[in-house]
N, C-alpha and C positions, 0 to 999 in steps of 0.2 A: 713672756715674763723675762725680765732682765735682772741681773745681779745689782745689788746696791754698790755705790762707789767704794765703800769700805770693803767690799767683798770681791775685788777685782781678780783675786787668785782663783776664783771659781766662775766659770762661764755657765750661766743658766739661761736656757731658752727653749722654745718649743718649735717643732717642725711638724706641721700637720698634727697627727695624734701622738707624736713622739716627744717626750720630755727629755731634754739633753742636759747632762751635767758633765762639764769638762774641767778637770783640774788644770789650772793655768799658772803653774809655777815651774816651767820647764828647766830653768837654770838650777833648780834643786831636785830635779827629777820628780817634781810635783809632791814633794814631802809635805805632809799635812801639818798645819798649825790650827789653833783653836778657832780662828776666824773661818777657815775653810770648812772645818767640821760643822760649824753652826750654819753656814750657808748651804751645805749639802742637806743638812737636816731640815732647814726651812723649805727648800725646794721639794723634798719628799713630802713634807707636811702639806704643802700647798696643792700638790697633785693627787694626794691620797683620795680625795672625794671629788676631784675634777673630772666630770664625765667626758671632757674633750681629750683627755690624756689617757691613752690605753697602755702605753709601754714607756719605760724609762731606760735610757742608755747612760752608762757611766764610762767615760774614757779619759785619756790624758793628753795634754798638749805636748808637742815636741816629738822627737824620734827616739828618745832614750827609754821611755817606759811609762806605765800608768802611774806608779807611785812608789818611791823608794822607801816609804815608811813615815813615821812621825818625826817631828822636828826635835831630835834628841839634844841638840845644843840648847834649845829653849828649855827643855826639861832639866838639863844640867844647871842652867842659871837659876831656875826655880828652886831646885833642891839645895844648891850651895848657898843661896840667899835666905834659906829658911822659910820659903814660901810653899810649904807642903800642901796647904789648903788649896792653893792655886793649881798645883800639880794634880791633886785629887779631882778638881773640877774639870781639868783637861781630860783625864781618863774617863770620868763619868759621862762627859759629853760625847767622847769618841765611842764608848761602849754602847751608849743609847743609840747612836747612829748605826753601829754594827747590828744591834738587835732590830732596829727599824728596817734595815735592808733584808735581814733574814725573814722577817715576818710581814713584808710588804704585800698588800692585797693585789697589786698589779705586777706583771712580769718586769723584773729588772734585768737588763742585759749588761754585762760588764766585759770590756775589752782588756784583758790582762796581757797586753802587747808590750814586749820589752820587759824592763825591770819592774817587778811587782813583788814587793817585800814588806814584811811587818805590817804597818798600817794599810798598805796596798792590798794585802790579803784580806784585811777586815772589810775593805770595799768590795773586792771582786769575789772573794771566796764564799760569801753568803748570798750572792745574787742567784736568781732563779736560772739564768742562762749565762754560763761562764765560758768565755771564748779565749783561747790561746793561739799563738802564732809560732812560726819558726824562730822568731826573735825573743820569745818569752823566756824569762828567768825568774822563777818564783822561789821564795825562801822565807823562812822564819828565822832570821839570823840573830835573835836577841841574846843568845848565850855569848856572842862575840863581844858584847859590851857588859858582860856580867849580869845579865838580866834574864828574863824568862818569856817565852811566847805569850802573846795576849791577843786582843781584838777578835776573840773567838777562834784563834788559831789552834788552840788545844783541842777544840771540838773536831776540827778537820783532821788534825794529826792522829787523834784517837781512833779515827775511822779509816785510816789508811790500811792497806793489806798487811797482815802479819805484824811485824814490829817496825815497819817503815816509819811509822809516826815517831817512835822513840829515836830512830836513826836521824831523821831530818830535824826533829826538834832539838836534839842535843848537839849535833854537829853544825847545824845551820847551813847544810849543804844546799846547793841550788838544784832546782828541778827544771828540766826542759819542758816544753809544751806537752810532749808525749808522757813525760814523767808525771806532770800535774794531772793529766787525765787518768793515768794509772792509779794515782794516789787519791783520787776523788776531790782534787782541788779545782778541777775544770771539767767541762762537758764536751766541748767541740773544738776542733782545730780548723782555723780559717787562715789561709796565707795572708800575710800583712798587706799585700798589694790588692787584696779584695775587700779590705775593711771599709773603704769609702763606698763601694757599691753596696755593701751590706747595710751601712748606715742609711743610705738612700732608700733601700728596700724597706727597712724598718719604719721609716717615716712615711713613705708614699705608696708602697705596694699593698694592695688589698687582698691579693690571692697568691699563696695560701693565707689563711686568716690569722694564724697564731704566730708569734715570734719564733717559737721553736721550729715550726714548719718552714718558716722563712730561712732560718739559719741553716737548716738541712740542705738548702739549695747551694750553700757556699761551703759547707763542711767538707773537709778532705781527710784522708787517712794519713797521719804523720808517720815518719820513720819510727819503728817500734822502740819502745822504752827498753833500756838495758837493765832496768830494775829486776824483772823476774829472774834473770841469771844470777843476781846477787842475793836473792831472797833467803837462800839457805843460811849463809853465814851471818847475814843481818839478823834473822830471826833467832839464831842460836845465841849470838852475843847479846843482843839488845833485849832479850827476855830475862836476863840476869836481874836479881833483885836490887842491886846497888850499882852506882856508877863505877866504883872500884872493880866490881866483878865483871862489869861490861868490858872494861879496859883489859882485864886479865884474859877474858875469852877472846877478845880481838887479837891479842898478842899470840894466843895459843892456836889461832886458826891457821896460821901458815899461809895466808893469802895476802898479796901486796895491798889490795884495796882495804882489807881489814886492818893491816898494820898502819896504813895511812889514816884510817878513821881513829885509831888509837892515838896516833901522833896529834891529830887535830884536837881530840878531847883533852889531852894533857896540856894543851896550850890555853884552854878556855877556863873560865871562872868555875872552880869546883862547886861552889855553892849554887851558882846559876844552873849548873848541870843537874845537881841533886833536886832542886826545886822544880826544874823542868820535867825530869823523869817522873816525879810525883804528880805533877799537874796533868801530864798526858794520860797517865794511868787513871787518875781520878776522872778526867773528862770522858774516858772510854765508857764509864759506867753511868754517865749522866743522861738526862732525858732530852736536852736541847741546847741550842746556842746560848740562850739567856742564862741557863744554869752554869754553863762553862764560863761565860763572861764574869759571873759573880765569883767563881773560883779564882779566875785570873786577877780580878780586882783585889781580892784578899792578898794575893802574892805580890802584886805590884806595890801596894801600899806598905806591905812589910818591908820590901826593899827600900822604899823611899824613906821610911821612918826608922828602920832598925838595922840596916846593913850597908856597909860602905862600898860594896863592889860595883853597884850601878854607877855611882858618881866616878869611881876610879876607872871603870871601863870606858865611859864616855870621854873622860879626860884623855886617856891613852890613845883612843881611836879617832876622836873627832876634834878635841880642843887642842891639846899639845901635840898629838899625832906622833908620839915617840914609840908607840906600839910596844910599850914595856909596862903593862899593868902590874900592880902589886896586889894580888888577890889575897883575901882572908877567908879561909886558910889558903895557903899557897899551892897546895897539891891535892890531888884526888885522894892520895893515901891518908891525908889528915882529916878527911871528912868523917863525921860520926855516921853510924848506920841510919839514923833517923834524921838526916840533915834536912829533908824537905818538910818535916812535920810542923815546925814552927810557923813557916809561911802558910801552910794549909790551914792552920788553926787560928790565924790572925783574924781579929774582928775589927775592920776599919770603921771609922766614923767620919762623915756620914756614910750610910749604906749606899750601895750602888743603885738599886732600883727601889 
């Protein structure tokens, strides 16, 4: 099976019983646009009932990473041009793809090698077999553009140990491969130099019989994550009921890393932080990825239709690159206690699913 000419940013082919989907936009670290999303979805649909395909592999072209996220510049252009319906369709297509990966009847293997952020987490984080390497850098950095984690990221964040979900969701901090395994974002650590051999084994090796057993032949133990040593102060601070109280607890901890986290939060969009805190905690109580995606869609469309911080964040970080966003409100201290409630209650049209 080959990709259509219009879909050259995704390479779709088969190797024996392996269906391969390779994101092929390396100049943008394989950032997703709507055409790529549709091509990935079409490949998954074609292989769902194809008895010749037993396993699916998702990876990325180039040396920099699997996927840096969605194409936020394109989103900026949609929103500023008043094309909210087009933006809604982008997210509906992406979230349907995320749900399809999470619910796929055949094993999907994802190589989260290098940068895997935002929309890249939506591809790799819901796969059945999630592989990281010594080069992996995973993150949900949406608060850095005045936004909130999506693509099912809140589902993963809500299931991280203790309050690490709140910490990584709010700060947008990067995870190493070992951190990602600790947080439940990945399953196996395979050195990057062995990925080609693993690809070959997935396609052609018949023994052992399952992809999980094959991966175990290549799996190694990474250097331990440093997160357990920080769990105490993270849990204490990020269990606070509001963003403002989280910052207060971080300042009071008397720990350099906690102070650095407080500094980071005070530079980010206060509304995005409040919405994210509410979203991660709501997702923690949900039954599955599809329900979490619906909650994220409500919040995403609330930002697109009702709040200026998303456009301002993309402008400051990606378009003008002045790194001087003007958030509304400007500080965490100005946030109302129920700052996340409006986005949670928003009812978008059309519905997601």
